MDTraj code that builds the backbone (N, CA, C; nanometers):
import mdtraj as md
import numpy as np

residues = "UNK UNK UNK UNK UNK UNK UNK UNK UNK UNK UNK UNK UNK UNK UNK UNK UNK UNK UNK UNK UNK UNK UNK UNK UNK UNK UNK UNK UNK UNK UNK UNK UNK UNK UNK UNK UNK UNK UNK UNK UNK UNK UNK UNK UNK UNK UNK UNK UNK UNK UNK UNK UNK UNK UNK UNK UNK UNK UNK UNK UNK UNK UNK UNK UNK UNK UNK UNK UNK UNK UNK UNK UNK UNK UNK UNK UNK UNK UNK UNK UNK UNK UNK UNK UNK UNK UNK UNK UNK UNK UNK UNK UNK UNK UNK UNK UNK UNK UNK UNK UNK UNK UNK UNK UNK UNK UNK UNK UNK UNK UNK UNK UNK UNK UNK UNK UNK UNK UNK UNK UNK UNK UNK UNK UNK UNK UNK UNK UNK UNK UNK UNK UNK UNK UNK UNK UNK UNK UNK UNK UNK UNK UNK UNK UNK UNK UNK UNK UNK UNK UNK UNK UNK UNK UNK UNK UNK UNK UNK UNK UNK UNK UNK UNK UNK UNK UNK UNK UNK UNK UNK UNK UNK UNK UNK UNK UNK".split()
xyz = np.array([
    [3.4694, 18.2282, -28.3386],
    [3.5562, 18.1618, -28.4335],
    [3.7017, 18.1894, -28.3952],
    [3.7799, 18.0849, -28.3827],
    [3.9226, 18.0952, -28.3551],
    [3.9993, 18.0686, -28.4839],
    [4.0787, 18.1663, -28.5233],
    [4.1656, 18.1533, -28.6401],
    [4.3093, 18.1518, -28.5919],
    [4.3863, 18.0519, -28.6337],
    [4.5262, 18.0371, -28.5945],
    [4.6119, 18.0600, -28.7176],
    [4.6995, 18.1611, -28.7116],
    [4.7887, 18.1953, -28.8224],
    [4.9312, 18.1568, -28.7849],
    [4.9887, 18.0673, -28.8621],
    [5.1209, 18.0126, -28.8353],
    [5.2099, 18.0398, -28.9546],
    [5.3358, 18.0722, -28.9298],
    [5.4292, 18.0932, -29.0411],
    [5.5626, 18.1410, -28.9899],
    [5.6533, 18.1600, -29.0825],
    [5.7855, 18.2094, -29.0488],
    [5.7856, 18.3603, -29.0315],
    [5.9026, 18.4122, -28.9991],
    [5.9195, 18.5568, -28.9856],
    [5.8893, 18.6247, -29.1182],
    [5.8164, 18.7339, -29.1109],
    [5.7807, 18.8154, -29.2268],
    [5.7020, 18.7388, -29.3330],
    [5.6204, 18.6430, -29.2873],
    [5.5411, 18.5631, -29.3811],
    [5.4060, 18.6260, -29.4122],
    [5.3677, 18.7296, -29.3370],
    [5.2407, 18.7970, -29.3599],
    [5.1356, 18.7688, -29.2540],
    [5.1734, 18.7029, -29.1462],
    [5.0773, 18.6673, -29.0407],
    [5.0125, 18.7902, -28.9785],
    [5.0946, 18.8815, -28.9307],
    [5.0413, 19.0004, -28.8627],
    [4.9610, 19.0873, -28.9581],
    [5.0078, 19.1025, -29.0798],
    [4.9346, 19.1833, -29.1779],
    [4.7971, 19.1242, -29.2050],
    [4.7878, 18.9928, -29.2160],
    [4.6584, 18.9283, -29.2377],
    [4.5683, 18.9464, -29.1156],
    [4.6234, 18.9299, -28.9970],
    [4.5444, 18.9479, -28.8754],
    [4.4874, 19.0896, -28.8674],
    [4.5700, 19.1878, -28.8980],
    [4.5248, 19.3269, -28.8976],
    [4.4146, 19.3470, -29.0009],
    [4.4308, 19.2892, -29.1190],
    [4.3285, 19.3016, -29.2240],
    [4.1976, 19.2361, -29.1803],
    [4.2057, 19.1180, -29.1201],
    [4.0841, 19.0518, -29.0704],
    [4.0125, 19.1387, -28.9679],
    [4.0875, 19.1955, -28.8761],
    [4.0277, 19.2805, -28.7731],
    [3.9718, 19.4086, -28.8321],
    [4.0371, 19.4637, -28.9319],
    [3.9895, 19.5860, -28.9974],
    [3.8543, 19.5621, -29.0638],
    [3.8326, 19.4412, -29.1136],
    [3.7059, 19.4077, -29.1788],
    [3.5947, 19.3786, -29.0779],
    [3.6303, 19.3632, -28.9513],
    [3.5330, 19.3341, -28.8460],
    [3.4541, 19.4605, -28.8136],
    [3.3241, 19.4473, -28.7938],
    [3.2383, 19.5638, -28.7710],
    [3.2500, 19.6217, -28.6301],
    [3.2917, 19.5428, -28.5335],
    [3.2931, 19.5899, -28.3956],
    [3.4293, 19.6339, -28.3465],
    [3.4406, 19.6388, -28.2154],
    [3.5643, 19.6814, -28.1501],
    [3.6740, 19.5764, -28.1706],
    [3.7989, 19.6245, -28.1632],
    [3.9156, 19.5381, -28.1823],
    [4.0075, 19.5534, -28.0618],
    [4.0524, 19.4400, -28.0093],
    [4.1520, 19.4389, -27.9021],
    [4.2738, 19.3632, -27.9511],
    [4.3877, 19.4277, -27.9393],
    [4.5158, 19.3707, -27.9818],
    [4.5924, 19.3315, -27.8553],
    [4.6198, 19.2032, -27.8397],
    [4.6939, 19.1542, -27.7237],
    [4.8389, 19.1341, -27.7666],
    [4.9254, 19.2188, -27.7132],
    [5.0681, 19.2133, -27.7450],
    [5.1390, 19.1369, -27.6335],
    [5.2097, 19.0306, -27.6694],
    [5.2761, 18.9477, -27.5686],
    [5.4222, 18.9848, -27.5474],
    [5.4744, 19.0739, -27.6280],
    [5.6158, 19.1108, -27.6165],
    [5.6350, 19.2225, -27.5156],
    [5.7103, 19.1951, -27.4102],
    [5.7406, 19.3040, -27.3167],
    [5.8532, 19.3902, -27.3722],
    [5.8513, 19.5172, -27.3399],
    [5.9656, 19.6023, -27.3751],
    [6.0812, 19.5653, -27.2844],
    [6.2007, 19.5657, -27.3409],
    [6.3212, 19.5305, -27.2656],
    [6.4118, 19.6526, -27.2646],
    [6.4471, 19.6977, -27.1457],
    [6.5304, 19.8175, -27.1318],
    [6.6576, 19.8037, -27.2150],
    [6.6825, 19.9038, -27.2975],
    [6.8042, 19.9076, -27.3770],
    [6.7962, 19.8354, -27.5108],
    [6.6856, 19.7659, -27.5398],
    [6.6725, 19.6938, -27.6672],
    [6.6027, 19.7848, -27.7676],
    [6.6808, 19.8696, -27.8343],
    [6.6240, 19.9668, -27.9268],
    [6.5648, 19.8999, -28.0505],
    [6.6214, 19.7869, -28.0925],
    [6.5644, 19.7149, -28.2068],
    [6.4237, 19.6660, -28.1742],
    [6.4060, 19.6085, -28.0557],
    [6.2738, 19.5629, -28.0145],
    [6.1782, 19.6817, -28.0034],
    [6.2245, 19.7926, -27.9489],
    [6.1410, 19.9125, -27.9405],
    [6.0936, 19.9559, -28.0787],
    [6.1827, 19.9546, -28.1762],
    [6.1456, 19.9919, -28.3135],
    [6.0419, 19.8955, -28.3703],
    [6.0597, 19.7663, -28.3446],
    [5.9646, 19.6670, -28.3951],
    [5.8264, 19.6853, -28.3323],
    [5.8229, 19.7078, -28.2019],
    [5.6956, 19.7303, -28.1330],
    [5.6291, 19.8561, -28.1869],
    [5.7063, 19.9626, -28.2045],
    [5.6507, 20.0874, -28.2576],
    [5.5982, 20.0684, -28.3999],
    [5.6686, 19.9899, -28.4810],
    [5.6234, 19.9640, -28.6185],
    [5.4921, 19.8856, -28.6180],
    [5.4807, 19.7853, -28.5311],
    [5.3556, 19.7096, -28.5208],
    [5.2417, 19.8005, -28.4772],
    [5.2676, 19.8893, -28.3809],
    [5.1632, 19.9819, -28.3356],
    [5.1183, 20.0737, -28.4493],
    [5.2131, 20.1180, -28.5308],
    [5.1809, 20.2085, -28.6413],
    [5.0958, 20.1401, -28.7480],
    [5.1023, 20.0061, -28.7566],
    [5.0256, 19.9305, -28.8557],
    [4.8772, 19.9228, -28.8221],
    [4.8423, 19.9462, -28.6962],
    [4.7031, 19.9274, -28.6569],
    [4.6369, 20.0616, -28.6229],
    [4.5065, 20.0679, -28.6438],
    [4.4332, 20.1914, -28.6161],
    [4.4438, 20.2338, -28.4695],
    [4.4484, 20.3626, -28.4474],
    [4.4614, 20.4177, -28.3126],
    [4.3398, 20.3858, -28.2259],
    [4.2247, 20.3616, -28.2864],
    [4.1024, 20.3334, -28.2106],
    [4.1037, 20.1943, -28.1460],
    [4.1942, 20.1087, -28.1888],
    [4.1993, 19.9741, -28.1315],
    [4.2539, 19.9802, -27.9899],
    [4.2026, 19.8935, -27.9052],
    [4.2544, 19.8790, -27.7702],
    [4.3747, 19.7850, -27.7743],
    [4.4808, 19.8230, -27.7044],
    [4.5975, 19.7354, -27.6929],
    [4.6123, 19.6915, -27.5485],
    [4.6286, 19.5619, -27.5297],
    [4.6568, 19.5044, -27.3984],
    [4.7948, 19.4406, -27.4071],
    [4.8860, 19.4870, -27.3254],
    [5.0190, 19.4265, -27.3205],
    [5.0177, 19.3224, -27.2099],
    [5.0220, 19.1957, -27.2493],
    [5.0111, 19.0864, -27.1527],
    [5.1079, 18.9745, -27.1897],
    [5.2209, 18.9666, -27.1220],
    [5.3211, 18.8662, -27.1564],
    [5.2940, 18.7263, -27.1021],
    [5.1994, 18.7103, -27.0072],
    [5.1815, 18.5794, -26.9431],
    [5.0383, 18.5280, -26.9396],
    [4.9427, 18.6105, -26.9006],
    [4.8071, 18.5646, -26.8702],
    [4.7097, 18.5979, -26.9833],
    [4.7031, 18.5089, -27.0830],
    [4.6136, 18.5332, -27.1960],
    [4.4670, 18.5281, -27.1532],
    [4.4346, 18.4446, -27.0556],
    [4.2965, 18.4376, -27.0068],
    [4.2484, 18.5717, -26.9549],
    [4.3338, 18.6406, -26.8803],
    [4.2974, 18.7733, -26.8296],
    [4.2774, 18.8711, -26.9441],
    [4.3605, 18.8615, -27.0461],
    [4.3465, 18.9500, -27.1624],
    [4.2149, 18.9243, -27.2344],
    [4.1770, 18.7965, -27.2480],
    [4.0497, 18.7650, -27.3126],
    [3.9325, 18.8222, -27.2330],
    [3.9406, 18.8167, -27.1014],
    [3.8339, 18.8736, -27.0174],
    [3.8237, 19.0238, -27.0378],
    [3.9373, 19.0939, -27.0423],
    [3.9371, 19.2383, -27.0630],
    [3.8822, 19.2759, -27.2002],
    [3.9019, 19.1888, -27.2977],
    [3.8595, 19.2179, -27.4346],
    [3.7085, 19.2107, -27.4514],
    [3.6399, 19.1460, -27.3593],
    [3.4939, 19.1330, -27.3631],
    [3.4468, 19.0825, -27.4986],
    [3.3638, 19.1616, -27.5681],
    [3.3015, 19.1164, -27.6929],
    [3.3731, 19.1633, -27.8189],
    [3.4916, 19.2177, -27.8057],
    [3.5622, 19.2643, -27.9253],
    [3.6355, 19.1492, -27.9924],
    [3.6661, 19.1659, -28.1207],
    [3.7546, 19.0709, -28.1868],
    [3.8918, 19.0879, -28.1217],
    [3.9622, 18.9780, -28.1035],
    [4.0938, 18.9812, -28.0402],
    [4.1986, 18.9294, -28.1365],
    [4.3101, 19.0005, -28.1432],
    [4.4306, 18.9514, -28.2107],
    [4.5335, 18.9265, -28.1013],
    [4.5890, 18.8057, -28.0969],
    [4.6984, 18.7752, -28.0051],
    [4.8253, 18.7656, -28.0889],
    [4.9177, 18.8560, -28.0621],
    [5.0441, 18.8614, -28.1367],
    [5.1587, 18.8681, -28.0362],
    [5.2204, 18.7599, -28.0055],
    [5.2098, 18.6294, -28.0646],
    [5.2381, 18.5205, -27.9621],
    [5.1995, 18.3995, -27.9973],
    [5.2224, 18.2829, -27.9119],
    [5.3720, 18.2542, -27.9014],
    [5.4465, 18.2838, -28.0038],
    [5.5913, 18.2616, -28.0047],
    [5.6571, 18.3289, -27.8852],
    [5.6278, 18.4564, -27.8660],
    [5.6849, 18.5304, -27.7536],
    [5.6196, 18.4913, -27.6217],
    [5.4919, 18.4580, -27.6245],
    [5.4232, 18.4158, -27.5033],
    [5.4900, 18.2909, -27.4442],
    [5.5191, 18.1927, -27.5289],
    [5.5867, 18.0717, -27.4820],
    [5.7251, 18.1068, -27.4281],
    [5.7971, 18.1921, -27.4984],
    [5.9290, 18.2353, -27.4516],
    [5.9193, 18.3013, -27.3146],
    [5.8200, 18.3878, -27.2984],
    [5.8007, 18.4562, -27.1700],
    [5.7763, 18.3563, -27.0569],
    [5.6934, 18.2561, -27.0831],
    [5.6629, 18.1563, -26.9805],
    [5.7866, 18.0744, -26.9452],
    [5.8622, 18.0339, -27.0470],
    [5.9822, 17.9539, -27.0203],
    [6.0879, 18.0350, -26.9466],
    [6.1084, 18.1616, -26.9877],
    [6.2080, 18.2447, -26.9191],
    [6.1664, 18.2788, -26.7773],
    [6.0362, 18.2805, -26.7531],
    [5.9866, 18.3024, -26.6173],
    [6.0167, 18.1810, -26.5293],
    [6.0410, 18.0671, -26.5927],
    [6.0728, 17.9457, -26.5190],
    [5.9619, 17.8433, -26.5164],
    [5.8556, 17.8652, -26.5940],
    [5.7465, 17.7682, -26.5978],
    [5.7971, 17.6358, -26.6549],
    [5.7569, 17.5278, -26.5943],
    [5.7915, 17.3941, -26.6429],
    [5.7135, 17.3642, -26.7709],
    [5.7635, 17.2710, -26.8497],
    [5.6986, 17.2360, -26.9767],
    [5.5521, 17.1995, -26.9575],
    [5.5211, 17.1182, -26.8558],
    [5.3818, 17.0785, -26.8356],
    [5.2942, 17.1974, -26.7990],
    [5.3488, 17.2969, -26.7291],
    [5.2733, 17.4181, -26.6964],
    [5.2487, 17.5019, -26.8219],
    [5.3476, 17.5091, -26.9091],
    [5.3313, 17.5816, -27.0360],
    [5.2232, 17.5146, -27.1197],
    [5.2276, 17.3824, -27.1263],
    [5.1279, 17.3102, -27.2050],
    [4.9880, 17.3273, -27.1458],
    [4.9774, 17.3227, -27.0139],
    [4.8472, 17.3434, -26.9489],
    [4.7950, 17.4847, -26.9759],
    [4.8839, 17.5829, -26.9695],
    [4.8444, 17.7209, -26.9988],
    [4.7995, 17.7344, -27.1443],
    [4.8681, 17.6664, -27.2344],
    [4.8303, 17.6707, -27.3762],
    [4.6931, 17.6082, -27.3972],
    [4.6705, 17.4935, -27.3368],
    [4.5395, 17.4281, -27.3513],
    [4.4278, 17.5161, -27.2945],
    [4.4522, 17.5753, -27.1782],
    [4.3506, 17.6608, -27.1153],
    [4.3228, 17.7842, -27.2014],
    [4.4277, 17.8490, -27.2491],
    [4.4095, 17.9705, -27.3301],
    [4.3426, 17.9384, -27.4633],
    [4.3816, 17.8286, -27.5268],
    [4.3219, 17.7909, -27.6553],
    [4.1741, 17.7558, -27.6371],
    [4.1421, 17.6864, -27.5289],
    [4.0027, 17.6519, -27.5011],
    [3.9203, 17.7778, -27.4777],
    [3.9745, 17.8720, -27.4007],
    [3.9052, 17.9985, -27.3751],
    [3.8863, 18.0762, -27.5048],
    [3.9897, 18.0834, -27.5864],
    [3.9807, 18.1561, -27.7134],
    [3.8766, 18.0940, -27.8051],
    [3.8744, 17.9619, -27.8128],
    [3.7792, 17.8937, -27.9007],
    [3.6349, 17.9102, -27.8533],
    [3.6159, 17.9297, -27.7236],
    [3.4809, 17.9425, -27.6680],
    [3.4273, 18.0854, -27.6704],
    [3.5121, 18.1826, -27.7035],
    [3.4667, 18.3216, -27.7047],
    [3.3553, 18.3407, -27.8062],
    [3.2609, 18.4282, -27.7752],
    [3.1533, 18.4596, -27.8684],
    [3.2046, 18.5428, -27.9852],
    [3.3031, 18.6271, -27.9585],
    [3.3606, 18.7125, -28.0629],
    [3.4805, 18.6411, -28.1269],
    [3.5162, 18.6786, -28.2477],
    [3.6286, 18.6139, -28.3151],
    [3.7622, 18.6395, -28.2442],
    [3.8508, 18.5436, -28.2572],
    [3.9857, 18.5549, -28.2037],
    [4.0830, 18.5100, -28.3122],
    [4.1875, 18.5895, -28.3337],
    [4.2923, 18.5578, -28.4305],
    [4.4227, 18.5474, -28.3528],
    [4.4863, 18.4321, -28.3610],
    [4.6071, 18.4055, -28.2851],
    [4.7216, 18.3789, -28.3821],
    [4.8347, 18.4441, -28.3554],
    [4.9517, 18.4369, -28.4423],
    [5.0633, 18.3609, -28.3713],
    [5.1342, 18.2766, -28.4473],
    [5.2530, 18.2111, -28.3932],
    [5.3512, 18.1833, -28.5065],
    [5.4761, 18.1672, -28.4694],
    [5.5791, 18.1342, -28.5669],
    [5.5994, 17.9836, -28.5744],
    [5.6246, 17.9365, -28.6947],
    [5.6667, 17.7990, -28.7157],
    [5.8189, 17.8005, -28.7135],
    [5.8760, 17.7522, -28.6046],
    [6.0224, 17.7565, -28.5908],
    [6.0873, 17.6217, -28.6172],
    [6.0092, 17.5205, -28.6493],
    [6.0644, 17.3878, -28.6725],
    [6.1133, 17.3631, -28.8138],
    [6.0974, 17.4589, -28.9024],
    [6.1382, 17.4400, -29.0415],
    [6.2764, 17.4962, -29.0722],
    [6.3337, 17.5670, -28.9758],
    [6.4604, 17.6353, -29.0009],
    [6.5808, 17.5524, -28.9604],
    [6.6864, 17.6225, -28.9343],
    [6.8118, 17.5627, -28.8938],
    [6.7951, 17.4954, -28.7575],
    [6.8546, 17.3793, -28.7413],
    [6.8520, 17.3078, -28.6134],
    [6.9222, 17.3948, -28.5094],
    [6.8519, 17.4284, -28.3991],
    [6.9143, 17.5152, -28.2985],
    [7.0449, 17.4558, -28.2455],
    [7.1401, 17.5433, -28.2250],
    [7.2732, 17.5022, -28.1810],
    [7.2789, 17.4697, -28.0322],
    [7.1921, 17.5328, -27.9545],
    [7.1999, 17.5185, -27.8089],
    [7.0861, 17.4311, -27.7553],
    [7.1081, 17.3779, -27.6350],
    [7.0024, 17.3013, -27.5674],
    [6.8798, 17.3883, -27.5439],
    [6.9023, 17.5131, -27.5027],
    [6.7907, 17.6052, -27.4771],
    [6.7112, 17.6283, -27.6051],
    [6.7796, 17.6483, -27.7155],
    [6.7127, 17.6699, -27.8434],
    [6.6321, 17.5488, -27.8878],
    [6.6897, 17.4298, -27.8718],
    [6.6180, 17.3075, -27.9097],
    [6.4975, 17.2854, -27.8194],
    [6.5144, 17.3104, -27.6904],
    [6.4034, 17.2954, -27.5959],
    [6.2897, 17.3905, -27.6319],
    [6.3229, 17.5166, -27.6578],
    [6.2220, 17.6152, -27.6948],
    [6.1493, 17.5734, -27.8225],
    [6.2232, 17.5323, -27.9240],
    [6.1627, 17.4893, -28.0506],
    [6.0639, 17.3762, -28.0265],
    [6.1038, 17.2793, -27.9437],
    [6.0186, 17.1637, -27.9185],
    [5.8916, 17.2023, -27.8427],
    [5.9047, 17.2849, -27.7394],
    [5.7867, 17.3273, -27.6624],
    [5.6941, 17.4100, -27.7506],
    [5.7496, 17.5054, -27.8247],
    [5.6654, 17.5874, -27.9119],
    [5.5945, 17.5016, -28.0159],
    [5.6619, 17.4027, -28.0699],
    [5.5972, 17.3137, -28.1664],
    [5.4773, 17.2424, -28.1071],
    [5.4908, 17.1953, -27.9831],
    [5.3777, 17.1284, -27.9167],
    [5.2658, 17.2281, -27.8856],
    [5.3024, 17.3491, -27.8425],
    [5.2015, 17.4526, -27.8151],
    [5.1280, 17.4895, -27.9439],
    [5.2000, 17.5039, -28.0543],
    [5.1353, 17.5340, -28.1820],
    [5.0346, 17.4255, -28.2199],
    [5.0665, 17.3005, -28.1901],
    [4.9724, 17.1916, -28.2188],
    [4.8448, 17.2067, -28.1374],
    [4.8570, 17.2501, -28.0119],
    [4.7401, 17.2728, -27.9271],
    [4.6505, 17.3795, -27.9892],
    [4.7104, 17.4913, -28.0291],
    [4.6318, 17.6000, -28.0878],
    [4.5693, 17.5596, -28.2200],
    [4.6438, 17.4903, -28.3045],
    [4.5892, 17.4470, -28.4340],
    [4.4717, 17.3521, -28.4136],
    [4.4824, 17.2609, -28.3163],
    [4.3740, 17.1663, -28.2908],
    [4.2489, 17.2369, -28.2384],
    [4.2659, 17.3428, -28.1619],
    [4.1517, 17.4154, -28.1060],
    [4.0861, 17.5095, -28.2067],
    [4.1592, 17.5442, -28.3114],
    [4.1132, 17.6468, -28.4057],
    [4.0037, 17.5963, -28.4991],
    [3.9131, 17.6869, -28.5337],
    [3.8128, 17.6586, -28.6363],
    [3.8780, 17.6578, -28.7738],
    [3.9799, 17.7426, -28.7876],
    [4.0588, 17.7426, -28.9105],
    [4.2026, 17.7760, -28.8744],
    [4.2929, 17.7024, -28.9371],
    [4.4363, 17.7225, -28.9155],
    [4.5013, 17.7389, -29.0515],
    [4.5843, 17.8415, -29.0635],
    [4.6499, 17.8711, -29.1902],
    [4.8006, 17.8773, -29.1704],
    [4.8740, 17.8233, -29.2660],
    [5.0187, 17.8389, -29.2713],
    [5.0471, 17.9463, -29.3743],
    [5.1133, 18.0549, -29.3321],
    [5.1449, 18.1628, -29.4239],
    [5.2895, 18.1536, -29.4699],
    [5.3070, 18.1700, -29.6006],
    [5.4386, 18.1709, -29.6634],
    [5.4347, 18.2796, -29.7700],
    [5.5246, 18.3760, -29.7621],
    [5.5340, 18.4822, -29.8627],
    [5.4001, 18.5519, -29.8863],
    [5.3247, 18.5727, -29.7790],
    [5.1979, 18.6425, -29.7911],
    [5.0848, 18.5587, -29.8471],
    [5.1083, 18.4309, -29.8668],
    [5.0056, 18.3399, -29.9178],
    [4.9748, 18.2374, -29.8106],
    [4.8531, 18.1824, -29.8147],
    [4.8099, 18.0930, -29.7085],
    [4.7752, 17.9542, -29.7608],
    [4.8106, 17.8568, -29.6788],
    [4.7693, 17.7184, -29.7008],
    [4.6835, 17.6778, -29.5820],
    [4.5687, 17.6188, -29.6097],
    [4.4837, 17.5703, -29.5011],
    [4.5480, 17.4469, -29.4387],
    [4.5462, 17.4419, -29.3063],
    [4.5990, 17.3268, -29.2337],
    [4.4819, 17.2400, -29.1896],
    [4.4926, 17.1118, -29.2154],
    [4.3854, 17.0185, -29.1833],
    [4.4354, 16.9141, -29.0851],
    [4.3433, 16.8600, -29.0089],
    [4.3739, 16.7461, -28.9241],
    [4.4222, 16.6345, -29.0167],
    [4.5376, 16.5756, -28.9900],
    [4.5888, 16.4735, -29.0822],
    [4.4946, 16.3543, -29.0974],
    [4.4159, 16.3231, -28.9939],
    [4.3250, 16.2094, -29.0044],
    [4.2072, 16.2395, -29.0952],
    [4.1714, 16.3680, -29.1090],
    [4.0670, 16.4048, -29.2060],
    [4.1186, 16.3873, -29.3477],
    [4.2442, 16.4190, -29.3696],
    [4.3039, 16.4067, -29.5026],
    [4.3253, 16.2599, -29.5388],
    [4.3634, 16.1786, -29.4392],
    [4.3912, 16.0374, -29.4640],
    [4.2653, 15.9517, -29.4751],
    [4.1527, 16.0056, -29.4293],
    [4.0286, 15.9260, -29.4299],
    [3.9771, 15.9021, -29.5688],
])
top = md.Topology()
chain = top.add_chain()
for i, resn in enumerate(residues, 1):
    res = top.add_residue(resn, chain, resSeq=i)
    for name in ("N", "CA", "C"):
        top.add_atom(name, md.element.get_by_symbol(name[0]), res)
traj = md.Trajectory(xyz[None], top)
């Protein structure tokens, strides 16, 4: 089962993912996509806070680019991917073209959906906020929005989190039918 959790900053996505994994009877693998950046003490604090939220027995895989490899390492454990937002940023900053990012998203989402064990994937909804001021910001918002659509379409269940509450996301054609 692939669960896709989408929402704004501090909407409760990570907390829900951790709770879902805590309720799982088997092993848990946490895939962290954020690389540490030398000299970024704020990011270090955020990473340390996220680590403190999860049980020490969980396996953590730090993988900024290759989600497929992380899924292979996770074997039969439930997987939390936190988060697609940073994963897309990592790919774009590495210089991947938009079509390569989209292909990677489709491949990773397909692999996640086909896993025998549950997978919970987190991403930010960045299209609801302030219009980005820069070309880079607008480009990132647009690519991430398309990547989020790929993950939502592949998911067995997709939720939009707001203030710790969830709304189920449905295929618009199912709602319009």
